[in-house]
C-alpha positions in Angstrom: -16.5 31.1 -29.0 -14.1 33.6 -27.3 -15.9 33.0 -24.0 -15.3 29.2 -24.3 -11.6 29.8 -25.0 -11.3 32.1 -21.9 -13.1 29.5 -19.8 -10.9 26.7 -21.0 -7.8 28.7 -20.4 -8.9 29.6 -16.9 -9.6 25.9 -16.1 -6.2 24.9 -17.4 -4.5 27.5 -15.3 -6.5 26.6 -12.2 -5.7 22.9 -12.7 -2.0 23.8 -12.8 -1.9 25.3 -9.2 0.0 23.2 -6.6 -2.1 21.4 -4.1 -1.9 22.0 -0.4 -0.1 19.2 1.5 -3.3 18.1 3.2 -4.9 17.5 -0.2 -2.3 14.9 -1.3 -3.2 11.3 -0.8 -0.8 8.5 0.0 0.5 6.4 -2.8 0.5 2.7 -2.3 3.7 1.2 -0.8 3.9 -2.4 0.0 4.4 -3.2 3.7 6.3 -6.3 2.7 9.5 -4.2 2.3 9.5 -3.8 6.1 9.1 -7.5 6.9 12.7 -7.9 7.8 12.7 -4.9 10.2 12.4 -5.4 14.0 10.4 -2.9 16.1 13.4 -0.7 16.8 14.3 -0.5 13.1 10.6 0.3 12.2 10.7 3.1 14.8 13.9 4.6 13.4 12.5 4.3 9.8 9.2 5.9 10.9 11.1 8.8 12.5 13.2 9.3 9.3 10.2 9.1 7.0 8.1 11.4 9.2 10.7 14.1 9.4 11.2 14.0 5.6 7.4 14.1 5.0 7.0 17.1 7.3 9.7 19.0 5.5 8.3 18.2 2.0 4.7 19.1 3.3 6.0 22.5 4.3 7.6 23.1 0.9 4.4 21.9 -0.8 2.3 24.4 1.3 4.7 27.2 0.4 4.4 26.4 -3.2 0.6 26.2 -3.1 0.6 29.6 -1.4 2.9 31.1 -4.0 0.7 29.7 -6.8 -2.5 31.2 -5.2 -0.9 34.6 -4.9 0.4 34.4 -8.5 -3.2 33.4 -9.6 -4.7 36.4 -7.8 -2.2 38.8 -9.2 -2.4 37.3 -12.7 -6.2 37.4 -12.8 -6.6 40.9 -11.3 -3.5 42.9 -12.2 -0.9 41.4 -14.4 -1.7 38.4 -16.6 2.0 37.4 -17.3 2.2 36.4 -13.5 0.1 33.4 -14.5 3.3 31.9 -16.0 4.8 31.8 -12.5 2.4 29.2 -11.4 4.3 26.0 -10.8 1.6 23.3 -10.5 2.1 19.8 -9.2 5.4 18.2 -9.7 8.1 16.0 -8.0 7.3 17.5 -4.6 3.7 16.2 -4.8 4.9 12.8 -5.9 7.5 12.5 -3.1 4.9 13.5 -0.5 2.5 10.9 -1.8 5.2 8.3 -1.7 6.3 9.3 1.8 2.8 9.1 3.1 2.5 5.6 1.5 5.6 4.5 3.3 4.2 5.8 6.6 1.1 3.7 6.0 3.2 0.7 5.1 5.3 1.1 8.3 2.1 1.3 10.4 0.8 -1.9 8.7 4.1 -3.7 9.4 4.1 -2.3 13.0 0.6 -3.7 13.5 1.6 -7.1 12.2 4.6 -7.2 14.5 2.8 -5.6 17.5 5.2 -2.7 17.7 2.5 -0.1 18.2 3.8 2.6 15.9 1.2 5.1 14.7 1.6 8.4 12.9 -0.5 11.4 13.8 -2.6 12.6 10.9 -3.2 16.3 10.3 -6.8 17.3 10.3 -7.9 18.3 6.8 -8.6 21.9 6.2 -11.8 23.0 4.5 
């Protein structure tokens, strides 16, 4: 019984760790919101969204690293450090939304023949 409780507690803590930015999928955003944009406006919006997504991804990766360090310290040395693990939150949701907007801009760009494409980071293993 005790072993089951420890295992369940460990799984809950591991599930609370923040994901790395490359592990966060895009949320659906309708490309119809960009129908009234011309190619120049799509390009400007693409640049704005891309800059914000890069910033949020950096913060997300820092958070994932901090959580991993806290997990290591908590499991090996000092269990109260496990309470410092932040998990997934608004940052994750914002990054998913921004990635969805990037996909929507690409779709609108393709429809309007603007040729706007975002470079995608290679997933880490």
